[in-house]
FILOPA-656040 format. One record per residue: residue number from 1; residue in three letters; x, y, z of N, C-alpha, C in turn. Coordinates in steps of 0.2 Angstrom, whole numbers, plus 5000, padded with zeros to 4 digits. Layout:
N
ATOM     i    aa    nc1    nc2    nc3   cac1   cac2   cac3    cc1    cc2    cc3
ATOM   NUM   ALA      X      Y      Z      X      Y      Z      X      Y      Z
...
//
This chain:
308
ATOM     i    aa    nc1    nc2    nc3   cac1   cac2   cac3    cc1    cc2    cc3
ATOM     1   MET   4928   4715   5223   4923   4715   5228   4916   4713   5225
ATOM     2   GLY   4913   4708   5228   4907   4706   5225   4902   4705   5231
ATOM     3   GLU   4895   4705   5229   4890   4704   5234   4888   4696   5235
ATOM     4   MET   4889   4694   5241   4887   4687   5243   4880   4685   5240
ATOM     5   ARG   4875   4689   5241   4868   4688   5240   4867   4687   5232
ATOM     6   LYS   4871   4691   5228   4871   4690   5221   4874   4684   5219
ATOM     7   ALA   4879   4682   5222   4882   4675   5221   4877   4670   5222
ATOM     8   TYR   4873   4671   5227   4868   4666   5229   4863   4665   5224
ATOM     9   GLY   4860   4671   5221   4856   4671   5216   4858   4668   5210
ATOM    10   ARG   4864   4669   5208   4867   4666   5202   4868   4658   5203
ATOM    11   ALA   4870   4656   5209   4870   4649   5210   4863   4646   5210
ATOM    12   LEU   4858   4649   5212   4851   4646   5212   4849   4645   5205
ATOM    13   ILE   4850   4650   5200   4848   4649   5193   4851   4643   5190
ATOM    14   GLU   4858   4642   5191   4861   4636   5189   4858   4630   5191
ATOM    15   LEU   4857   4630   5198   4855   4624   5201   4848   4622   5199
ATOM    16   GLY   4844   4627   5198   4837   4626   5195   4837   4623   5188
ATOM    17   GLU   4842   4625   5184   4842   4622   5178   4845   4614   5178
ATOM    18   GLU   4849   4613   5183   4852   4607   5184   4848   4602   5187
ATOM    19   ASN   4844   4604   5192   4840   4600   5196   4832   4602   5196
ATOM    20   LYS   4828   4599   5193   4821   4601   5193   4817   4600   5199
ATOM    21   ASN   4821   4597   5204   4818   4595   5210   4819   4601   5215
ATOM    22   ILE   4823   4606   5213   4824   4612   5218   4818   4617   5218
ATOM    23   VAL   4816   4619   5224   4811   4624   5224   4814   4630   5229
ATOM    24   VAL   4811   4636   5228   4814   4641   5232   4808   4645   5236
ATOM    25   LEU   4809   4647   5242   4804   4650   5246   4807   4657   5249
ATOM    26   ASP   4803   4662   5249   4805   4668   5252   4800   4672   5256
ATOM    27   ALA   4802   4676   5260   4797   4679   5265   4796   4687   5263
ATOM    28   ASP   4794   4688   5257   4793   4695   5254   4799   4699   5254
ATOM    29   LEU   4805   4696   5253   4811   4700   5253   4815   4697   5247
ATOM    30   SER   4812   4695   5242   4816   4692   5237   4821   4696   5233
ATOM    31   SER   4819   4703   5232   4823   4708   5229   4829   4709   5233
ATOM    32   SER   4829   4708   5239   4835   4709   5244   4839   4703   5245
ATOM    33   THR   4836   4697   5245   4840   4691   5246   4842   4689   5239
ATOM    34   LYS   4839   4691   5234   4841   4689   5227   4838   4683   5225
ATOM    35   THR   4833   4680   5229   4830   4674   5226   4825   4676   5220
ATOM    36   SER   4824   4683   5219   4820   4685   5214   4823   4683   5207
ATOM    37   MET   4830   4682   5207   4833   4679   5201   4831   4672   5199
ATOM    38   PHE   4830   4668   5204   4827   4661   5203   4819   4662   5201
ATOM    39   CYS   4816   4667   5204   4809   4668   5203   4808   4670   5195
ATOM    40   SER   4812   4674   5193   4812   4676   5186   4813   4670   5181
ATOM    41   ALA   4818   4666   5183   4819   4660   5178   4815   4654   5179
ATOM    42   TYR   4812   4653   5185   4808   4647   5186   4802   4649   5191
ATOM    43   PRO   4797   4653   5188   4792   4656   5193   4788   4650   5195
ATOM    44   GLU   4787   4645   5192   4783   4639   5194   4786   4635   5200
ATOM    45   ARG   4792   4637   5202   4795   4633   5207   4797   4638   5213
ATOM    46   PHE   4795   4644   5213   4796   4649   5218   4790   4651   5221
ATOM    47   PHE   4790   4652   5228   4784   4653   5232   4786   4659   5237
ATOM    48   ASN   4782   4664   5237   4782   4670   5241   4777   4668   5247
ATOM    49   ALA   4780   4667   5253   4776   4666   5259   4773   4672   5262
ATOM    50   GLY   4775   4678   5260   4774   4684   5263   4778   4685   5269
ATOM    51   ILE   4776   4690   5273   4779   4691   5280   4777   4687   5285
ATOM    52   ALA   4779   4680   5284   4776   4675   5288   4781   4669   5288
ATOM    53   GLU   4787   4671   5291   4793   4666   5291   4791   4659   5294
ATOM    54   GLN   4787   4659   5299   4785   4652   5302   4781   4648   5297
ATOM    55   ASN   4777   4651   5294   4773   4648   5289   4778   4645   5283
ATOM    56   MET   4782   4650   5281   4787   4648   5276   4791   4642   5278
ATOM    57   MET   4793   4641   5284   4797   4636   5286   4793   4629   5286
ATOM    58   GLY   4787   4630   5288   4782   4624   5288   4781   4622   5281
ATOM    59   MET   4780   4627   5276   4779   4625   5269   4786   4621   5267
ATOM    60   ALA   4791   4624   5269   4798   4621   5267   4798   4614   5269
ATOM    61   ALA   4796   4613   5276   4796   4606   5278   4792   4601   5275
ATOM    62   GLY   4786   4603   5273   4781   4599   5269   4784   4598   5262
ATOM    63   LEU   4787   4602   5259   4790   4601   5252   4796   4596   5252
ATOM    64   ALA   4800   4597   5258   4806   4593   5258   4803   4586   5260
ATOM    65   ALA   4798   4585   5264   4796   4579   5266   4793   4575   5260
ATOM    66   SER   4791   4579   5255   4788   4576   5249   4793   4575   5243
ATOM    67   GLY   4800   4576   5245   4805   4574   5241   4809   4580   5237
ATOM    68   LYS   4807   4586   5239   4810   4592   5236   4816   4594   5240
ATOM    69   THR   4821   4597   5236   4826   4601   5239   4824   4608   5240
ATOM    70   VAL   4824   4611   5246   4821   4617   5247   4826   4622   5249
ATOM    71   PHE   4826   4628   5246   4830   4634   5248   4825   4639   5251
ATOM    72   VAL   4827   4641   5257   4822   4646   5260   4826   4652   5262
ATOM    73   SER   4824   4658   5261   4828   4664   5262   4824   4670   5266
ATOM    74   SER   4827   4673   5270   4825   4680   5273   4831   4683   5275
ATOM    75   PHE   4830   4689   5279   4835   4692   5283   4837   4687   5288
ATOM    76   ALA   4843   4687   5290   4846   4682   5295   4842   4683   5302
ATOM    77   VAL   4840   4689   5304   4837   4690   5310   4830   4687   5310
ATOM    78   PHE   4826   4687   5305   4820   4684   5304   4820   4677   5303
ATOM    79   GLY   4824   4675   5298   4825   4668   5296   4827   4663   5302
ATOM    80   THR   4831   4665   5306   4833   4661   5312   4829   4663   5318
ATOM    81   GLY   4826   4669   5319   4823   4671   5325   4815   4669   5325
ATOM    82   ARG   4812   4672   5320   4805   4671   5320   4803   4664   5319
ATOM    83   ALA   4806   4661   5315   4805   4654   5313   4808   4649   5317
ATOM    84   TYR   4811   4650   5322   4816   4646   5326   4812   4639   5328
ATOM    85   GLU   4806   4640   5331   4803   4634   5333   4801   4629   5327
ATOM    86   ILE   4799   4632   5322   4797   4627   5316   4803   4624   5313
ATOM    87   THR   4809   4628   5313   4815   4625   5310   4817   4620   5315
ATOM    88   ARG   4817   4621   5321   4819   4616   5326   4815   4609   5326
ATOM    89   ASN   4809   4610   5326   4805   4604   5327   4803   4601   5320
ATOM    90   LEU   4801   4604   5315   4799   4601   5309   4805   4600   5305
ATOM    91   VAL   4810   4605   5303   4815   4604   5299   4821   4599   5302
ATOM    92   CYS   4823   4602   5307   4829   4598   5310   4827   4592   5314
ATOM    93   GLY   4821   4592   5317   4818   4586   5321   4817   4580   5316
ATOM    94   ASN   4816   4582   5310   4815   4576   5305   4821   4576   5300
ATOM    95   ASN   4826   4580   5301   4832   4580   5297   4830   4581   5289
ATOM    96   LEU   4826   4586   5288   4824   4587   5281   4829   4591   5277
ATOM    97   ASN   4828   4590   5270   4832   4593   5266   4830   4601   5264
ATOM    98   VAL   4831   4605   5269   4829   4612   5269   4836   4616   5270
ATOM    99   LYS   4837   4620   5265   4843   4625   5266   4841   4632   5267
ATOM   100   LEU   4842   4634   5273   4841   4641   5276   4846   4645   5274
ATOM   101   VAL   4846   4650   5269   4851   4654   5267   4848   4661   5268
ATOM   102   CYS   4852   4664   5273   4850   4671   5276   4855   4676   5274
ATOM   103   THR   4852   4682   5272   4856   4688   5270   4856   4693   5276
ATOM   104   HIS   4859   4698   5275   4859   4704   5279   4860   4702   5287
ATOM   105   ALA   4866   4698   5287   4868   4696   5294   4873   4701   5297
ATOM   106   GLY   4873   4702   5304   4878   4706   5307   4876   4713   5307
ATOM   107   VAL   4881   4717   5309   4880   4724   5310   4881   4728   5303
ATOM   108   SER   4884   4725   5299   4885   4728   5292   4879   4729   5288
ATOM   109   VAL   4873   4726   5291   4867   4728   5288   4866   4736   5287
ATOM   110   GLY   4869   4739   5292   4869   4747   5292   4863   4750   5295
ATOM   111   GLU   4860   4755   5292   4855   4759   5295   4849   4756   5297
ATOM   112   ASP   4847   4750   5296   4841   4747   5298   4841   4746   5306
ATOM   113   GLY   4847   4746   5308   4848   4746   5316   4847   4739   5319
ATOM   114   ALA   4847   4739   5326   4847   4733   5330   4842   4728   5328
ATOM   115   THR   4836   4730   5327   4831   4726   5325   4832   4721   5319
ATOM   116   HIS   4836   4724   5315   4838   4720   5309   4845   4717   5308
ATOM   117   GLN   4848   4718   5314   4855   4716   5314   4856   4709   5318
ATOM   118   ALA   4857   4704   5314   4857   4697   5318   4864   4696   5320
ATOM   119   ILE   4865   4696   5327   4872   4695   5330   4872   4689   5334
ATOM   120   GLU   4866   4685   5334   4866   4679   5338   4864   4673   5334
ATOM   121   ASP   4863   4674   5328   4860   4669   5323   4865   4662   5323
ATOM   122   ILE   4871   4663   5323   4876   4657   5323   4875   4653   5329
ATOM   123   ALA   4874   4657   5335   4873   4653   5341   4867   4649   5341
ATOM   124   ILE   4861   4652   5339   4855   4649   5338   4855   4643   5334
ATOM   125   MET   4858   4644   5328   4858   4638   5323   4862   4633   5325
ATOM   126   ARG   4868   4634   5328   4873   4629   5329   4871   4624   5335
ATOM   127   ALA   4866   4627   5339   4864   4623   5345   4859   4618   5343
ATOM   128   VAL   4856   4618   5337   4850   4614   5335   4853   4607   5332
ATOM   129   PRO   4852   4602   5335   4854   4595   5332   4852   4595   5324
ATOM   130   ASN   4857   4592   5320   4856   4590   5313   4857   4596   5309
ATOM   131   MET   4858   4603   5312   4859   4609   5308   4866   4610   5306
ATOM   132   ARG   4868   4610   5300   4875   4613   5298   4875   4620   5298
ATOM   133   VAL   4881   4623   5300   4881   4631   5300   4887   4633   5296
ATOM   134   TRP   4886   4636   5290   4891   4639   5286   4891   4646   5285
ATOM   135   VAL   4897   4650   5285   4897   4657   5285   4902   4659   5279
ATOM   136   ALA   4899   4662   5274   4904   4664   5268   4908   4670   5270
ATOM   137   ALA   4914   4669   5267   4919   4674   5268   4919   4679   5262
ATOM   138   ASP   4917   4677   5257   4916   4682   5251   4911   4679   5246
ATOM   139   ALA   4910   4682   5240   4905   4680   5235   4907   4673   5232
ATOM   140   ALA   4913   4672   5231   4916   4666   5228   4914   4660   5233
ATOM   141   GLU   4915   4661   5239   4914   4655   5244   4906   4654   5245
ATOM   142   ALA   4902   4660   5245   4895   4660   5245   4892   4655   5239
ATOM   143   TYR   4895   4657   5233   4892   4653   5227   4894   4645   5228
ATOM   144   GLU   4900   4644   5231   4901   4636   5231   4897   4633   5237
ATOM   145   MET   4896   4637   5242   4892   4634   5248   4885   4632   5246
ATOM   146   VAL   4882   4637   5242   4875   4635   5240   4875   4629   5235
ATOM   147   ARG   4880   4628   5231   4880   4623   5227   4882   4616   5231
ATOM   148   MET   4886   4617   5236   4887   4611   5240   4881   4609   5244
ATOM   149   ALA   4877   4614   5247   4871   4613   5251   4866   4609   5246
ATOM   150   ALA   4866   4611   5240   4861   4607   5236   4862   4600   5235
ATOM   151   LYS   4868   4598   5236   4870   4590   5235   4871   4587   5242
ATOM   152   THR   4870   4591   5248   4872   4588   5254   4865   4587   5258
ATOM   153   GLU   4864   4581   5260   4857   4579   5263   4857   4582   5270
ATOM   154   GLY   4851   4585   5271   4849   4587   5278   4849   4595   5278
ATOM   155   PRO   4847   4597   5284   4847   4605   5285   4853   4608   5285
ATOM   156   CYS   4853   4614   5283   4859   4618   5283   4858   4626   5283
ATOM   157   TYR   4861   4629   5287   4861   4637   5288   4867   4640   5285
ATOM   158   ILE   4866   4644   5280   4871   4648   5277   4870   4655   5278
ATOM   159   ARG   4875   4658   5281   4875   4665   5283   4878   4670   5278
ATOM   160   LEU   4875   4675   5275   4877   4680   5270   4876   4687   5273
ATOM   161   THR   4880   4691   5270   4880   4699   5272   4876   4702   5267
ATOM   162   ARG   4874   4709   5269   4870   4713   5264   4875   4716   5259
ATOM   163   SER   4880   4719   5261   4885   4723   5257   4890   4719   5254
ATOM   164   GLY   4894   4722   5249   4900   4718   5246   4905   4717   5251
ATOM   165   SER   4909   4712   5250   4915   4710   5254   4921   4710   5250
ATOM   166   ASP   4927   4711   5253   4933   4710   5250   4934   4703   5248
ATOM   167   ASP   4937   4702   5242   4938   4696   5239   4943   4692   5243
ATOM   168   VAL   4942   4686   5246   4947   4682   5249   4950   4677   5244
ATOM   169   TYR   4945   4675   5240   4947   4670   5235   4947   4673   5228
ATOM   170   THR   4952   4673   5224   4953   4676   5218   4950   4672   5212
ATOM   171   GLU   4949   4665   5214   4946   4661   5209   4941   4657   5213
ATOM   172   LYS   4941   4650   5212   4936   4646   5216   4938   4645   5223
ATOM   173   ALA   4933   4645   5227   4934   4644   5235   4936   4637   5237
ATOM   174   ASN   4935   4632   5232   4936   4625   5234   4933   4623   5240
ATOM   175   PHE   4927   4625   5241   4923   4623   5247   4922   4616   5247
ATOM   176   GLU   4925   4613   5253   4924   4605   5254   4921   4604   5261
ATOM   177   PHE   4917   4599   5261   4913   4598   5267   4918   4596   5273
ATOM   178   ARG   4917   4600   5279   4921   4599   5285   4928   4601   5284
ATOM   179   ARG   4930   4605   5279   4937   4607   5278   4938   4615   5279
ATOM   180   SER   4942   4617   5283   4944   4624   5284   4950   4626   5279
ATOM   181   HIS   4951   4632   5278   4956   4634   5274   4961   4638   5277
ATOM   182   ILE   4967   4636   5277   4973   4640   5280   4975   4644   5275
ATOM   183   LEU   4973   4651   5275   4975   4656   5270   4982   4659   5271
ATOM   184   ARG   4985   4658   5277   4991   4661   5278   4995   4657   5283
ATOM   185   GLN   5000   4654   5282   5004   4650   5287   5008   4654   5291
ATOM   186   GLY   5008   4652   5298   5012   4656   5303   5013   4652   5309
ATOM   187   SER   5018   4655   5313   5020   4651   5319   5019   4655   5326
ATOM   188   ASP   5017   4661   5326   5017   4665   5332   5010   4665   5335
ATOM   189   ILE   5004   4665   5331   4997   4665   5333   4993   4662   5328
ATOM   190   SER   4987   4659   5330   4982   4657   5325   4976   4662   5326
ATOM   191   ILE   4975   4665   5320   4969   4669   5319   4964   4666   5316
ATOM   192   PHE   4958   4664   5319   4953   4661   5316   4947   4666   5315
ATOM   193   ALA   4945   4666   5309   4940   4671   5307   4934   4667   5302
ATOM   194   CYS   4929   4671   5302   4923   4669   5297   4920   4675   5295
ATOM   195   GLY   4917   4674   5289   4913   4680   5286   4917   4685   5284
ATOM   196   ILE   4915   4692   5285   4919   4697   5282   4925   4699   5286
ATOM   197   MET   4926   4695   5292   4932   4696   5296   4938   4692   5293
ATOM   198   VAL   4937   4688   5289   4942   4684   5286   4947   4689   5282
ATOM   199   SER   4944   4693   5278   4949   4698   5274   4952   4703   5279
ATOM   200   ARG   4949   4705   5284   4952   4709   5289   4958   4705   5293
ATOM   201   ALA   4957   4699   5294   4962   4695   5297   4968   4695   5293
ATOM   202   LEU   4967   4694   5286   4973   4694   5282   4976   4700   5282
ATOM   203   GLN   4973   4706   5282   4976   4712   5282   4980   4714   5288
ATOM   204   ALA   4977   4711   5294   4980   4712   5300   4987   4708   5300
ATOM   205   ALA   4987   4702   5297   4993   4698   5297   4998   4701   5293
ATOM   206   GLU   4996   4705   5288   5002   4708   5284   5005   4714   5288
ATOM   207   GLU   5001   4717   5291   5003   4723   5296   5008   4720   5301
ATOM   208   LEU   5006   4715   5304   5010   4712   5310   5016   4709   5307
ATOM   209   LYS   5016   4707   5301   5022   4704   5298   5028   4709   5298
ATOM   210   LYS   5026   4716   5297   5031   4721   5297   5034   4722   5304
ATOM   211   GLU   5031   4719   5309   5034   4720   5316   5037   4713   5318
ATOM   212   GLY   5038   4709   5313   5041   4702   5315   5036   4697   5318
ATOM   213   ILE   5030   4698   5318   5025   4694   5320   5022   4689   5315
ATOM   214   ASP   5023   4683   5315   5020   4678   5310   5014   4675   5312
ATOM   215   ALA   5008   4678   5309   5002   4675   5311   4999   4670   5306
ATOM   216   GLU   4996   4665   5308   4993   4660   5304   4985   4662   5304
ATOM   217   VAL   4982   4662   5298   4975   4665   5297   4971   4659   5294
ATOM   218   ILE   4966   4657   5297   4962   4651   5295   4955   4654   5294
ATOM   219   ASN   4952   4652   5289   4945   4654   5287   4941   4648   5290
ATOM   220   LEU   4937   4649   5295   4933   4644   5298   4926   4645   5296
ATOM   221   SER   4925   4644   5289   4918   4645   5287   4913   4640   5289
ATOM   222   GLN   4915   4634   5291   4911   4629   5293   4911   4629   5301
ATOM   223   ILE   4906   4632   5304   4906   4633   5311   4903   4626   5314
ATOM   224   LYS   4899   4623   5310   4897   4616   5312   4895   4612   5306
ATOM   225   PRO   4898   4606   5306   4903   4603   5310   4910   4607   5308
ATOM   226   MET   4914   4608   5313   4920   4612   5313   4926   4607   5311
ATOM   227   ASP   4931   4610   5308   4937   4606   5306   4941   4605   5312
ATOM   228   GLU   4940   4601   5317   4944   4600   5323   4951   4599   5322
ATOM   229   LYS   4953   4595   5317   4960   4593   5316   4964   4599   5314
ATOM   230   ALA   4961   4603   5309   4965   4609   5307   4966   4614   5313
ATOM   231   VAL   4960   4615   5317   4961   4619   5323   4966   4617   5328
ATOM   232   LEU   4966   4611   5330   4971   4608   5335   4978   4608   5332
ATOM   233   ASN   4979   4606   5326   4986   4607   5323   4988   4614   5323
ATOM   234   SER   4984   4619   5321   4986   4626   5321   4989   4628   5328
ATOM   235   VAL   4984   4627   5333   4986   4629   5340   4992   4626   5343
ATOM   236   LYS   4993   4619   5341   4998   4616   5344   5005   4619   5341
ATOM   237   LYS   5004   4622   5336   5010   4625   5333   5011   4632   5336
ATOM   238   THR   5006   4636   5336   5007   4643   5338   5006   4644   5346
ATOM   239   ASN   5002   4640   5349   5001   4640   5356   4997   4646   5359
ATOM   240   CYS   4993   4649   5354   4989   4654   5356   4984   4656   5350
ATOM   241   ALA   4978   4658   5352   4973   4659   5347   4969   4666   5348
ATOM   242   LEU   4966   4668   5342   4962   4674   5342   4956   4672   5337
ATOM   243   ALA   4950   4673   5340   4944   4671   5336   4941   4678   5334
ATOM   244   CYS   4939   4679   5327   4936   4685   5325   4930   4684   5321
ATOM   245   GLU   4925   4687   5323   4918   4686   5319   4914   4692   5320
ATOM   246   GLU   4910   4693   5315   4904   4699   5315   4898   4696   5318
ATOM   247   HIS   4899   4694   5325   4893   4691   5328   4895   4692   5336
ATOM   248   SER   4890   4690   5340   4891   4691   5347   4897   4686   5349
ATOM   249   VAL   4901   4688   5354   4906   4684   5357   4903   4678   5361
ATOM   250   ILE   4897   4678   5362   4893   4673   5366   4890   4668   5361
ATOM   251   GLY   4893   4662   5361   4890   4656   5357   4891   4656   5350
ATOM   252   GLY   4895   4660   5347   4896   4660   5340   4902   4655   5338
ATOM   253   MET   4906   4658   5333   4912   4654   5330   4917   4653   5336
ATOM   254   GLY   4918   4659   5339   4923   4658   5345   4921   4653   5350
ATOM   255   GLY   4915   4653   5352   4912   4648   5357   4914   4641   5354
ATOM   256   ALA   4912   4640   5348   4913   4633   5345   4920   4631   5345
ATOM   257   LEU   4924   4636   5344   4932   4635   5343   4934   4634   5350
ATOM   258   ALA   4932   4638   5355   4934   4637   5362   4933   4630   5365
ATOM   259   GLU   4927   4627   5363   4925   4621   5365   4930   4615   5362
ATOM   260   ILE   4932   4616   5356   4937   4611   5353   4944   4612   5357
ATOM   261   ILE   4946   4619   5357   4953   4620   5360   4953   4618   5367
ATOM   262   SER   4948   4619   5371   4948   4618   5378   4949   4610   5379
ATOM   263   ARG   4946   4606   5375   4946   4599   5376   4952   4596   5373
ATOM   264   GLY   4954   4599   5367   4960   4595   5364   4967   4598   5365
ATOM   265   ASN   4967   4604   5366   4974   4607   5367   4973   4614   5370
ATOM   266   PRO   4972   4615   5376   4971   4622   5379   4977   4627   5378
ATOM   267   VAL   4975   4633   5375   4980   4638   5374   4977   4644   5376
ATOM   268   LYS   4982   4650   5376   4979   4656   5377   4975   4658   5372
ATOM   269   MET   4969   4661   5373   4964   4663   5368   4960   4669   5370
ATOM   270   ASP   4959   4673   5364   4955   4679   5365   4949   4679   5360
ATOM   271   PHE   4944   4683   5361   4938   4684   5356   4937   4691   5354
ATOM   272   LEU   4937   4692   5348   4935   4698   5345   4929   4698   5341
ATOM   273   GLY   4924   4701   5344   4917   4701   5341   4913   4706   5344
ATOM   274   ILE   4906   4706   5344   4902   4711   5347   4901   4708   5354
ATOM   275   GLU   4902   4712   5359   4901   4711   5366   4894   4710   5368
ATOM   276   ASP   4892   4709   5374   4885   4707   5376   4880   4714   5375
ATOM   277   GLN   4879   4715   5369   4875   4721   5367   4872   4720   5360
ATOM   278   PHE   4867   4725   5359   4863   4725   5352   4867   4729   5348
ATOM   279   GLY   4866   4729   5341   4868   4733   5336   4865   4740   5337
ATOM   280   THR   4867   4744   5332   4864   4751   5332   4864   4753   5325
ATOM   281   SER   4861   4759   5324   4860   4762   5317   4866   4766   5315
ATOM   282   GLY   4868   4765   5308   4874   4769   5306   4876   4766   5299
ATOM   283   LYS   4880   4769   5296   4883   4766   5289   4887   4760   5291
ATOM   284   ALA   4887   4755   5287   4891   4749   5288   4898   4750   5290
ATOM   285   ASN   4902   4754   5287   4909   4754   5289   4910   4758   5295
ATOM   286   GLU   4905   4763   5297   4905   4766   5303   4904   4761   5309
ATOM   287   LEU   4899   4757   5308   4897   4752   5313   4903   4747   5314
ATOM   288   LEU   4906   4745   5309   4912   4740   5310   4917   4743   5314
ATOM   289   GLU   4918   4750   5313   4923   4753   5317   4921   4754   5324
ATOM   290   HIS   4914   4756   5325   4911   4757   5331   4912   4750   5336
ATOM   291   PHE   4911   4745   5333   4911   4738   5336   4918   4735   5336
ATOM   292   HIS   4923   4739   5333   4930   4737   5333   4932   4731   5329
ATOM   293   LEU   4927   4730   5324   4928   4724   5319   4932   4726   5313
ATOM   294   THR   4939   4728   5315   4943   4730   5310   4950   4727   5310
ATOM   295   ALA   4954   4727   5304   4960   4724   5304   4965   4727   5309
ATOM   296   ALA   4964   4734   5311   4968   4737   5316   4967   4734   5323
ATOM   297   GLU   4961   4733   5324   4959   4730   5331   4962   4723   5331
ATOM   298   ILE   4961   4719   5326   4964   4712   5326   4971   4712   5327
ATOM   299   ALA   4975   4717   5324   4982   4717   5325   4984   4719   5333
ATOM   300   ALA   4980   4724   5335   4980   4726   5342   4979   4720   5347
ATOM   301   ARG   4974   4716   5346   4973   4711   5350   4978   4706   5350
ATOM   302   VAL   4981   4705   5344   4987   4700   5343   4993   4702   5348
ATOM   303   ARG   4994   4709   5347   5000   4711   5351   4999   4710   5359
ATOM   304   GLU   4992   4711   5361   4991   4710   5368   4992   4703   5370
ATOM   305   ILE   4989   4698   5366   4990   4691   5368   4997   4689   5368
ATOM   306   LEU   5001   4692   5363   5008   4690   5363   5012   4693   5369
ATOM   307   LYS   5009   4698   5372   5013   4701   5378   5012   4697   5384
ATOM   308   LYS   5006   4694   5384   5004   4690   5391   5008   4684   5392
//
């Protein structure tokens, strides 16, 4: 088990050595987002904007317009929420080379509560033209996403969690642009997941196997653009789908998935995520149980779908 944000910090240090054109900005949260690692190594290329996310994104736009590759970080709720208009109009409107890498997404933030638990950030970011949206399943994938973002032109939003996540990839994640990963082949149902729900989907599939249910598990870490071919090939085979995410069921990965399936090959589909409500305070594992974001709940939903 590794922390995605620490993998982010390690990737930034390597990229800083490889590319002198990379600069990093943070909104007074560098010790939490782990951009402090880059600051220690390359202080002349690190800028703390203070608790002023809108200013930070404006600075990032200016630096990118002058030819820099800019990594910008904060908690997900602030990076995508407070700075939305600047991100939309300056960064995405001009298709600038700014990488918004936000940590502390979802309810697994824990005790900080609803004000700090971003459960609508995927929906916000994927609606903006020119913005790519990537969600890391574990530390290995987070590391490779950051490295890929550095060599991919244009805006990108990378979503990371606060706490450690179960390892999905034992070695390299082999992150490729616009490619999803089929982690487990199956024929009865397609379970699409992103973020920390990927490892839970794999656990659920192993439990279902004991009951004779053969579930296919796909890591949809690239929400936008999504791997449409892989999605449609899977549901054509299984004829039903379940979307699992640590995000609102409104407008997130499941919504993007439904858009593709409804147009390309309509099948029975259900959504497991946070219903139309805010988060709350509690320990991370307790909150994941409270919002039914567990392997047991995934397995239960699969059984329900297959009964219909």
